Backbone bond lengths (Angstrom), bond angles and torsions (degrees), N, CA, C in turn:
res aa  C-N    CA-C-N  psi(-1)  N-CA   C-N-CA  omega(-1)  CA-C   N-CA-C  phi
1 M - - - 1.463 - - 1.528 109.42 -
2 N 1.336 115.66 139.26 1.450 120.07 176.90 1.518 110.82 -64.14
3 G 1.330 116.47 155.65 1.452 120.93 177.51 1.519 111.37 -70.05
4 P 1.337 117.36 171.60 1.463 121.15 -176.88 1.527 113.97 -56.57
5 T 1.332 117.12 -43.98 1.460 119.35 -179.16 1.517 111.08 -63.09
6 E 1.347 115.86 -44.22 1.467 119.31 -179.93 1.524 111.18 -63.57
7 Q 1.337 116.14 -40.70 1.466 119.56 176.92 1.521 111.46 -59.29
8 Y 1.326 114.62 -47.86 1.468 118.40 -176.25 1.531 111.34 -64.54
9 L 1.315 117.01 -44.08 1.460 120.04 -179.59 1.525 111.54 -65.14
10 A 1.323 117.05 -36.07 1.468 120.02 177.00 1.526 110.32 -63.68
11 K 1.333 116.22 -41.81 1.459 120.38 177.88 1.537 110.37 -64.71
12 C 1.327 116.93 -37.96 1.458 120.30 178.93 1.523 111.70 -66.39
13 R 1.325 116.24 -36.81 1.463 118.16 176.17 1.523 110.62 -62.96
14 A 1.331 116.76 -38.24 1.461 120.41 177.16 1.534 110.63 -65.66
15 I 1.323 116.44 -36.84 1.466 120.77 176.89 1.521 110.56 -61.86
16 I 1.318 116.97 -43.79 1.472 120.62 178.18 1.526 110.06 -59.00
17 Q 1.314 117.10 -41.81 1.462 120.43 178.32 1.527 111.77 -63.82
18 T 1.330 115.69 -37.94 1.465 119.51 177.92 1.521 110.75 -63.86
19 V 1.328 116.82 -44.28 1.463 120.09 177.62 1.525 110.17 -63.49
20 E 1.317 116.74 -43.23 1.460 121.14 -179.07 1.526 111.42 -59.45
21 S 1.315 116.62 -35.03 1.466 120.71 -178.88 1.528 112.55 -70.47
22 Q 1.331 117.02 -10.57 1.459 121.53 -178.66 1.528 112.06 -104.99
23 A 1.311 117.39 23.14 1.470 120.91 -176.62 1.527 112.02 -56.64
24 A 1.314 117.15 -39.79 1.471 120.09 -179.04 1.523 110.81 -65.93
25 E 1.329 117.05 -41.22 1.470 120.66 179.73 1.530 111.03 -68.93
26 I 1.328 116.60 -38.55 1.465 120.53 176.91 1.528 109.85 -61.01
27 A 1.325 116.72 -40.66 1.470 121.27 179.52 1.528 111.18 -63.00
28 I 1.316 116.91 -40.77 1.474 120.37 178.66 1.525 110.21 -63.67
29 A 1.323 116.89 -47.01 1.463 120.48 179.07 1.524 110.55 -59.99
30 A 1.331 117.54 -41.79 1.465 121.08 179.24 1.526 111.16 -64.38
31 D 1.328 117.27 -35.63 1.468 120.23 174.82 1.526 110.11 -58.78
32 W 1.322 116.44 -45.81 1.472 121.02 -179.43 1.519 111.15 -65.34
33 F 1.330 116.46 -43.64 1.465 120.33 -179.23 1.531 110.64 -62.62
34 A 1.323 116.13 -46.81 1.464 120.18 -178.27 1.522 110.99 -64.45
35 E 1.317 116.70 -35.26 1.462 120.09 178.28 1.524 110.48 -62.99
36 S 1.327 117.04 -45.53 1.464 120.32 179.27 1.524 111.25 -63.63
37 I 1.323 116.35 -47.42 1.466 120.77 -176.38 1.527 110.63 -66.01
38 S 1.327 117.71 -40.21 1.466 120.83 -178.52 1.521 111.98 -66.27
39 R 1.327 117.37 -22.74 1.460 121.86 178.23 1.526 112.75 -89.87
40 G 1.318 116.02 7.43 1.457 120.19 178.60 1.515 113.56 84.18
41 R 1.309 117.23 7.38 1.460 121.84 179.36 1.526 109.67 -100.09
42 V 1.346 117.37 -162.87 1.455 120.23 -172.80 1.519 111.36 -135.53
43 V 1.322 113.26 163.96 1.463 122.61 166.71 1.527 106.03 -103.12
44 H 1.319 117.35 114.26 1.462 121.20 178.17 1.526 109.04 -75.43
45 L 1.313 116.77 134.19 1.460 122.32 -179.98 1.522 108.62 -116.59
46 F 1.327 117.08 131.69 1.461 119.13 176.81 1.524 110.53 -141.23
47 G 1.314 114.60 134.53 1.457 121.43 172.77 1.509 109.14 -155.14
48 A 1.317 117.04 135.86 1.466 121.89 176.06 1.529 108.70 -105.58
49 G 1.333 116.22 165.14 1.458 119.33 -178.77 1.516 111.15 58.02
50 H 1.327 116.34 -140.38 1.458 119.48 -178.78 1.524 113.20 -73.23
51 S 1.320 117.59 -9.31 1.465 119.95 174.86 1.519 111.22 -66.85
52 R 1.336 116.61 -15.05 1.466 120.32 173.07 1.530 110.49 -56.26
53 I 1.308 117.62 -30.98 1.467 121.26 -178.18 1.520 110.63 -56.23
54 M 1.344 116.39 -41.66 1.461 120.02 -178.88 1.523 111.58 -68.62
55 V 1.332 116.99 -34.77 1.463 120.22 176.99 1.525 109.99 -61.13
56 E 1.328 116.78 -46.97 1.461 120.33 -178.09 1.533 112.06 -73.36
57 E 1.325 116.38 -23.78 1.456 119.95 175.70 1.527 111.00 -67.88
58 M 1.324 116.09 -32.20 1.468 119.66 -179.88 1.525 111.58 -74.54
59 W 1.338 116.91 -44.60 1.471 120.62 -176.02 1.515 109.43 -169.36
60 P 1.350 119.45 136.39 1.462 127.52 -0.25 1.524 111.22 -102.80
61 R 1.282 117.69 136.17 1.456 123.47 171.73 1.517 108.29 -164.72
62 Y 1.345 116.39 168.32 1.466 119.22 179.00 1.528 109.99 -51.06
63 G 1.320 114.43 140.40 1.463 119.75 178.94 1.516 113.30 79.44
64 S 1.339 117.44 11.67 1.459 120.04 177.61 1.523 109.70 -122.74
65 F 1.326 115.96 171.18 1.458 120.72 -171.53 1.526 110.07 -147.78
66 P 1.343 117.32 158.69 1.461 120.00 -178.00 1.525 112.35 -67.93
67 G 1.336 113.01 162.23 1.463 120.04 -176.92 1.516 110.43 129.89
68 F 1.334 115.24 -1.45 1.461 121.53 -177.03 1.529 110.07 -121.13
69 N 1.324 115.74 142.16 1.463 121.84 177.70 1.522 108.32 -111.26
70 P 1.342 118.10 96.30 1.465 120.16 -178.83 1.525 111.01 -76.00
71 I 1.317 116.36 114.79 1.461 121.83 178.54 1.523 107.17 -101.81
72 V 1.326 116.07 102.14 1.462 122.15 -176.91 1.525 108.39 -125.89
73 E 1.310 116.88 112.85 1.454 122.83 179.14 1.525 109.55 -93.14
74 L 1.331 117.17 118.48 1.460 119.73 -179.01 1.522 112.20 -60.14
75 S 1.330 117.16 -32.97 1.467 119.71 -179.83 1.521 112.22 -63.78
76 L 1.326 116.99 -19.38 1.467 121.76 -178.83 1.520 112.76 -105.47
77 T 1.319 117.13 -8.12 1.466 118.82 -168.67 1.522 115.11 -134.68
78 F 1.325 118.33 -0.69 1.468 120.35 -175.98 1.528 109.05 -85.78
79 H 1.340 115.76 112.49 1.458 120.75 -171.66 1.525 114.54 -107.32
80 N 1.319 117.06 -7.47 1.472 119.43 -171.15 1.525 113.95 -61.68
81 S 1.336 116.50 -39.10 1.462 118.89 -175.01 1.521 112.51 -74.14
82 V 1.316 117.48 -31.34 1.466 126.03 -178.71 1.529 111.01 65.22
83 V 1.347 117.85 -62.82 1.465 120.85 175.48 1.524 108.64 -127.56
84 G 1.330 116.50 166.39 1.451 120.47 -176.27 1.517 110.09 86.54
85 S 1.333 116.53 -156.46 1.460 120.82 179.04 1.525 110.27 -58.09
86 N 1.337 116.43 135.73 1.471 122.56 -179.31 1.525 112.38 61.29
87 G 1.322 116.73 31.64 1.460 120.90 -176.73 1.516 113.90 -83.42
88 Q 1.322 114.37 174.99 1.456 121.47 -177.04 1.523 113.22 -65.21
89 R 1.325 117.04 -34.01 1.463 118.86 179.81 1.532 110.48 -58.26
90 Q 1.323 115.92 -43.90 1.451 119.65 -179.66 1.525 111.41 -66.89
91 A 1.338 116.63 -43.38 1.465 120.22 -178.68 1.526 111.02 -62.05
92 M 1.325 116.96 -43.40 1.458 120.68 -179.28 1.523 111.26 -69.24
93 F 1.329 116.59 -32.25 1.464 121.04 175.80 1.526 110.32 -66.67
94 L 1.347 116.57 -46.61 1.454 121.15 -176.84 1.528 111.46 -65.61
95 E 1.324 117.62 -31.20 1.452 120.59 -178.18 1.528 112.20 -65.88
96 N 1.306 117.03 -11.58 1.466 120.12 179.43 1.525 112.37 -117.57
97 Q 1.351 116.02 24.99 1.459 120.15 178.31 1.527 111.00 -96.28
98 P 1.330 117.55 113.48 1.474 119.93 176.86 1.525 110.83 -58.46
99 G 1.302 115.84 141.55 1.456 121.28 177.37 1.509 115.06 95.98
100 L 1.317 118.34 -19.00 1.468 120.11 -178.19 1.528 110.87 -66.72
101 A 1.317 117.92 -39.17 1.470 120.82 179.06 1.522 110.95 -59.18
102 A 1.328 116.78 -40.40 1.469 120.66 179.56 1.518 111.33 -64.73
103 R 1.332 117.06 -38.11 1.463 120.00 178.61 1.528 110.73 -67.67
104 I 1.320 116.96 -35.51 1.467 120.01 177.56 1.528 110.34 -65.94
105 L 1.323 116.52 -48.35 1.464 120.20 -176.31 1.526 112.55 -72.92
106 R 1.335 117.21 -15.59 1.475 120.18 176.16 1.522 110.84 -59.63
107 N 1.312 118.07 -19.00 1.461 122.42 -178.97 1.521 113.76 -77.57
108 F 1.329 117.89 -11.78 1.460 120.64 -170.91 1.533 111.71 -123.31
109 E 1.331 114.81 148.31 1.457 120.77 168.82 1.534 107.09 -94.28
110 L 1.295 116.54 111.50 1.453 121.59 -177.17 1.529 110.77 -88.31
111 S 1.313 116.15 157.15 1.458 122.27 179.09 1.520 109.28 -135.89
112 T 1.322 116.26 148.50 1.465 119.90 176.19 1.523 111.54 -67.31
113 E 1.331 117.16 -11.05 1.462 120.55 175.43 1.522 112.05 -83.01
114 D 1.330 117.20 -9.93 1.461 121.53 177.19 1.526 110.14 -77.31
115 T 1.316 114.62 165.64 1.462 122.91 169.15 1.518 106.82 -129.68
116 A 1.320 117.45 160.74 1.465 120.20 178.99 1.530 109.76 -133.04
117 L 1.316 114.57 143.85 1.458 122.56 173.79 1.529 107.29 -124.07
118 V 1.321 116.52 116.49 1.459 122.00 -178.56 1.523 108.16 -116.40
119 I 1.338 115.71 128.77 1.468 121.01 -175.86 1.511 109.81 -116.37
120 S 1.335 116.08 130.84 1.465 122.46 175.63 1.522 107.45 -159.63
121 S 1.307 117.21 117.45 1.461 120.25 -173.46 1.522 112.14 -55.05
122 G 1.329 116.77 -50.96 1.457 119.27 179.72 1.509 113.32 -86.58
123 G 1.324 116.75 -23.05 1.449 120.76 -178.77 1.515 113.02 66.51
124 C 1.329 116.90 24.32 1.469 121.49 -172.74 1.517 114.32 -118.86
125 N 1.333 119.26 -6.55 1.458 120.81 179.99 1.523 110.58 -85.56
126 V 1.317 115.32 148.51 1.464 121.93 -167.76 1.527 113.15 -63.87
127 V 1.327 118.00 -46.97 1.466 119.86 -172.05 1.533 112.16 -62.80
128 P 1.329 120.93 -50.31 1.466 118.05 177.45 1.522 113.45 -63.68
129 I 1.336 117.41 -33.23 1.465 119.21 176.95 1.522 110.34 -64.23
130 E 1.335 116.54 -47.99 1.458 119.74 179.54 1.528 111.48 -65.21
131 M 1.328 117.09 -33.40 1.450 120.67 177.70 1.532 109.61 -60.21
132 A 1.322 116.69 -48.05 1.462 120.68 178.88 1.530 110.92 -63.85
133 E 1.330 116.44 -40.50 1.461 120.61 179.49 1.524 111.03 -61.18
134 L 1.325 117.26 -43.62 1.460 121.27 -179.25 1.525 111.62 -68.10
135 F 1.306 117.51 -39.47 1.462 120.08 174.45 1.530 109.70 -59.91
136 Q 1.313 116.06 -46.61 1.462 120.90 -179.79 1.531 110.53 -59.35
137 Q 1.321 117.31 -44.41 1.459 121.56 178.91 1.526 112.04 -62.24
138 A 1.327 117.19 -27.95 1.462 122.24 178.45 1.525 112.26 -83.78
139 G 1.323 117.32 4.62 1.456 121.46 179.06 1.506 114.31 79.81
140 I 1.337 116.29 21.69 1.461 121.92 -178.39 1.526 109.51 -101.96
141 R 1.317 116.18 131.46 1.464 120.01 177.22 1.525 109.87 -70.75
142 V 1.306 115.38 132.67 1.462 122.02 -176.52 1.521 110.24 -111.08
143 V 1.313 115.92 128.40 1.461 122.62 169.21 1.528 106.42 -105.52
144 A 1.314 116.51 130.85 1.463 121.33 178.26 1.516 109.99 -111.00
145 I 1.315 116.74 142.23 1.468 122.13 168.57 1.525 106.71 -115.49
146 I 1.329 115.65 118.91 1.458 122.12 177.95 1.523 108.76 -135.48
147 S 1.323 116.30 173.22 1.460 121.52 167.29 1.528 106.27 -101.55
148 K 1.310 116.77 103.30 1.465 120.57 -168.33 1.524 112.96 -59.22
149 K 1.317 117.03 -45.18 1.466 119.00 -178.68 1.519 110.91 -63.76
150 H 1.318 116.66 -35.67 1.461 120.67 177.90 1.526 110.40 -69.47
151 S 1.321 116.18 -44.06 1.458 120.55 -178.78 1.530 111.77 -64.18
152 E 1.312 115.97 -39.22 1.464 120.33 -176.25 1.520 113.21 -63.54
153 V 1.325 116.96 -31.54 1.473 119.55 -177.75 1.535 112.16 -100.71
154 S 1.336 116.72 6.92 1.464 121.46 -178.04 1.527 110.32 -107.40
155 R 1.326 115.68 150.76 1.455 121.36 178.51 1.521 109.92 -95.93
156 S 1.308 116.42 134.86 1.452 121.24 178.78 1.525 110.45 -66.59
157 N 1.327 115.72 143.67 1.464 121.25 174.79 1.523 111.95 -86.72
158 R 1.302 116.34 1.14 1.462 121.35 177.88 1.528 109.17 -87.53
159 A 1.325 116.21 143.91 1.464 121.29 -172.63 1.525 112.82 -58.81
160 D 1.339 117.36 -36.79 1.464 119.91 -177.49 1.530 113.13 -87.14
161 G 1.340 116.74 0.91 1.456 120.69 176.57 1.513 115.33 81.01
162 K 1.319 118.02 -0.61 1.464 119.68 -178.77 1.524 111.06 -74.17
163 K 1.328 114.32 151.35 1.455 121.58 -177.96 1.527 110.65 -118.35
164 L 1.315 116.24 173.15 1.462 121.17 -178.64 1.525 111.33 -54.60
165 S 1.304 117.63 -43.07 1.468 121.04 -177.56 1.521 112.71 -61.51
166 D 1.335 117.88 -21.31 1.466 120.87 178.75 1.522 112.45 -70.31
167 F 1.322 117.26 -16.72 1.459 120.60 -178.31 1.528 111.70 -117.53
168 A 1.310 117.18 20.30 1.463 121.71 -178.87 1.525 110.71 -110.80
169 A 1.318 115.32 136.81 1.462 119.87 173.08 1.520 110.83 -74.50
170 L 1.329 115.53 -23.62 1.467 121.21 -179.72 1.521 107.67 -152.29
171 T 1.331 116.37 134.11 1.460 121.64 -178.97 1.519 110.57 -120.30
172 L 1.319 115.73 129.20 1.463 122.14 177.05 1.520 109.34 -108.84
173 D 1.321 115.89 148.61 1.462 123.07 -172.80 1.514 110.97 -112.95
174 T 1.339 117.35 126.96 1.468 120.88 177.17 1.527 112.20 -71.34
175 G 1.332 117.11 -21.51 1.459 120.81 -179.18 1.512 114.52 83.14
176 A 1.334 117.86 6.25 1.465 120.73 -179.19 1.527 111.11 -74.21
177 D 1.328 115.18 158.79 1.465 121.86 -178.83 1.528 111.46 -72.44
178 P 1.332 117.65 160.35 1.463 120.13 169.23 1.532 109.90 -55.49
179 G 1.322 115.66 135.41 1.463 119.29 -176.34 1.510 113.50 81.64
180 D 1.333 116.85 -7.11 1.463 124.99 175.50 1.530 113.32 75.83
181 A 1.337 118.53 -48.99 1.465 120.84 -177.81 1.535 110.06 -64.67
182 M 1.339 116.77 140.08 1.461 119.78 -166.78 1.523 115.06 -122.89
183 V 1.323 119.13 -2.84 1.464 121.04 -174.83 1.524 110.25 -119.24
184 S 1.319 115.81 126.54 1.468 121.62 177.02 1.528 109.85 -96.11
185 I 1.321 116.33 131.39 1.459 122.60 179.64 1.531 108.14 -111.46
186 E 1.312 116.22 127.40 1.464 119.57 179.60 1.528 110.45 -59.60
187 G 1.322 115.77 127.78 1.449 121.58 179.79 1.524 113.86 92.13
188 L 1.334 116.81 -7.65 1.463 121.22 178.58 1.518 108.62 -106.96
189 E 1.320 116.26 131.22 1.467 121.31 -172.91 1.523 113.41 -64.18
190 T 1.307 116.92 -39.46 1.469 120.55 -173.27 1.524 111.49 -121.69
191 P 1.338 117.48 153.25 1.472 121.15 -177.62 1.520 112.13 -73.42
192 V 1.331 115.21 164.83 1.460 122.96 179.20 1.540 109.04 -129.44
193 A 1.319 115.91 173.51 1.467 123.88 171.85 1.535 112.86 71.10
194 P 1.338 116.85 86.29 1.463 121.48 -179.76 1.525 113.23 -65.44
195 G 1.336 115.01 159.37 1.462 120.18 -178.97 1.512 115.18 -124.55
196 S 1.339 117.64 -9.09 1.466 118.67 -174.58 1.524 112.68 -64.26
197 T 1.337 117.35 -32.52 1.458 119.58 179.29 1.526 111.00 -67.85
198 V 1.326 116.93 -35.67 1.468 120.24 177.52 1.522 109.71 -61.32
199 G 1.344 115.58 -54.43 1.457 119.02 179.88 1.514 112.30 -63.82
200 G 1.336 116.30 -39.20 1.458 119.97 -179.41 1.513 112.24 -63.11
201 C 1.327 117.25 -43.83 1.469 120.24 -179.23 1.523 111.56 -68.83
202 I 1.323 117.27 -34.66 1.468 119.15 175.87 1.525 109.81 -64.27
203 L 1.328 116.52 -44.72 1.465 120.35 177.43 1.520 111.37 -60.04
204 I 1.334 116.68 -45.43 1.463 121.15 -178.57 1.523 110.64 -58.60
205 N 1.316 117.64 -46.22 1.459 119.59 -176.23 1.521 112.83 -75.71
206 A 1.325 117.37 -28.40 1.467 119.90 171.65 1.528 109.62 -65.49
207 L 1.329 116.56 -44.85 1.465 120.88 176.67 1.524 111.29 -60.37
208 K 1.319 115.84 -42.60 1.469 121.22 -179.26 1.533 110.74 -61.79
209 A 1.322 115.70 -46.69 1.464 119.85 -178.16 1.525 111.57 -66.29
210 E 1.328 116.47 -43.16 1.467 120.31 179.25 1.525 110.72 -64.91
211 T 1.323 116.95 -38.18 1.463 120.40 178.44 1.525 110.54 -65.96
212 A 1.324 117.18 -42.16 1.466 120.88 177.96 1.520 110.99 -59.69
213 Q 1.324 116.37 -43.28 1.467 119.65 179.60 1.526 111.00 -59.79
214 R 1.319 116.44 -41.41 1.463 120.27 -179.25 1.522 111.64 -69.45
215 L 1.326 117.68 -37.71 1.459 120.13 177.79 1.530 111.24 -64.32
216 V 1.319 116.56 -39.91 1.469 120.13 177.01 1.524 110.07 -62.86
217 A 1.327 116.83 -42.41 1.465 120.91 179.08 1.528 111.40 -62.44
218 L 1.338 116.25 -30.07 1.462 121.37 178.92 1.534 112.32 -86.95
219 K 1.334 117.25 4.71 1.468 123.05 -177.40 1.526 111.94 63.49
220 K 1.337 115.75 29.73 1.460 122.09 176.51 1.530 107.74 -112.52
221 M 1.318 115.96 73.72 1.456 121.39 -170.90 1.527 110.95 -64.59
222 P 1.336 118.03 120.38 1.465 119.91 179.03 1.523 111.92 -75.61
223 S 1.342 115.46 145.39 1.465 120.98 173.55 1.524 107.28 -87.27
224 V 1.310 116.33 103.64 1.462 121.56 -172.58 1.524 110.11 -91.94
225 L 1.334 116.03 129.51 1.461 120.19 173.93 1.527 108.04 -64.05
226 T 1.334 116.65 118.60 1.464 120.89 -170.07 1.528 110.11 -133.18
227 A 1.323 116.45 137.16 1.459 121.91 -177.01 1.531 111.53 -69.33
228 A 1.318 114.88 148.74 1.465 120.78 179.84 1.521 111.94 -62.46
229 C 1.329 117.58 -29.05 1.466 119.75 -179.26 1.529 111.85 -66.61
230 L 1.336 117.56 -15.86 1.462 120.87 178.55 1.522 112.72 -97.00
231 V 1.333 117.17 -38.40 1.471 119.83 -172.60 1.522 113.57 -125.05
232 G 1.320 118.04 2.38 1.455 121.37 -177.21 1.517 111.51 89.05
233 R 1.324 116.20 156.11 1.462 120.85 -174.74 1.529 112.58 -63.22
234 E 1.307 116.89 -42.36 1.461 119.89 -176.23 1.525 111.43 -64.48
235 R 1.344 116.61 -48.28 1.465 120.11 -179.15 1.519 110.54 -68.01
236 S 1.315 116.90 -37.57 1.464 120.21 178.02 1.522 110.77 -60.87
237 A 1.323 116.67 -45.91 1.468 120.98 178.84 1.519 110.94 -63.16
238 E 1.320 116.50 -39.36 1.466 120.73 179.10 1.526 111.14 -63.34
239 L 1.324 116.34 -43.14 1.465 120.25 179.33 1.526 111.24 -65.44
240 F 1.333 116.40 -39.97 1.467 119.51 177.99 1.531 110.42 -60.27
241 E 1.330 116.62 -48.81 1.466 119.66 -178.93 1.522 111.03 -62.71
242 D 1.321 117.38 -43.18 1.466 120.88 179.21 1.524 111.18 -61.20
243 A 1.328 115.94 -44.26 1.463 120.37 -177.48 1.521 111.11 -66.08
244 Y 1.327 117.03 -45.48 1.462 119.64 -178.56 1.526 111.34 -69.13
245 D 1.334 117.73 -35.47 1.462 120.17 176.57 1.528 110.60 -64.97
246 E 1.311 115.90 -43.38 1.472 118.68 178.86 1.526 110.73 -63.71
247 H 1.326 116.08 -41.69 1.469 119.29 177.93 1.525 110.19 -58.90
248 A 1.323 117.36 -44.42 1.462 121.39 -179.47 1.526 110.96 -59.80
249 R 1.337 116.48 -42.71 1.463 119.68 -179.26 1.528 111.07 -65.64
250 R 1.331 116.66 -41.45 1.468 119.80 -179.98 1.531 110.55 -65.57
251 I 1.319 116.40 -45.06 1.457 120.04 -177.83 1.521 111.00 -67.01
252 A 1.347 117.20 -33.79 1.467 120.39 178.84 1.526 110.86 -58.22
253 R 1.331 116.55 -34.56 1.473 119.82 179.44 1.518 112.01 -64.29
254 L 1.328 116.93 -24.80 1.463 120.54 -179.01 1.523 112.00 -77.50
255 F 1.338 116.82 -13.01 1.465 121.36 -175.68 1.532 113.73 -110.34
256 E 1.324 117.20 -23.85 1.474 119.89 -164.82 1.531 113.67 -62.70
257 N 1.317 118.96 -29.18 1.466 119.87 -178.71 1.519 113.47 -118.23
258 V 1.327 116.52 18.06 1.471 119.80 -179.48 1.524 110.16 -61.53
259 G 1.331 115.91 129.00 1.465 121.19 177.06 1.506 115.11 85.40
260 R 1.335 117.68 -10.12 1.461 119.87 178.29 1.532 110.49 -81.85
261 P 1.328 117.19 144.09 1.474 119.39 177.60 1.524 110.51 -60.38
262 K 1.312 116.26 139.85 1.461 119.73 178.59 1.513 109.40 -82.90
263 V 1.338 114.86 130.78 1.465 121.11 -178.31 1.521 109.91 -79.12
């Protein structure tokens, strides 16, 4: 048997192949994202638990650009304490509380011109499922990122048994194994070393690159956060300010009419 590193890298190569096989679906999602961004609207991003990693991978970081609304709830994603106050037990409990997604989205004015990307490895926890359902009810196209093999063998925590993929117009697969962990160690009962983040981050950056290409084609040049070592300190600072200012303007639109009666 190959050693742990060889096992993990072999699994990662398979993940890359899985992502590669979804090129057509990635292109469709990028079309939707670019359409929303080019109209001055946003792509809402949501992930609980470790799926938060994919939200932050999309925006904001080097090589990314405004047009995305990262919805990250600390009560669902803060892992530092592990136990005690703000511990994992509470976060995992809250992720399966019906109604929490509605309270989160109550903060925003949604538009049918928006798009949403919801990430959940198993696609079985209540909050991300309800988040996708509420976006769908608002007339927003939902793209889901899940680990299909993991989701297929997992039971939904929602009373009606529905999963995240049931409320997605398009579902992308990270290619991770059931249970996520991908490496078997002799003498150890259960596997280690998850893979969903690898596949998820590859999907996120493929989507990001495809969306950028479409925005350029539409003459809607994105302000990309870019390191000084590539463009110099002055240009890098200028791009950062432009990107953050644009993000502020886009996000302001999500708040300006919250709670007002719709005409």
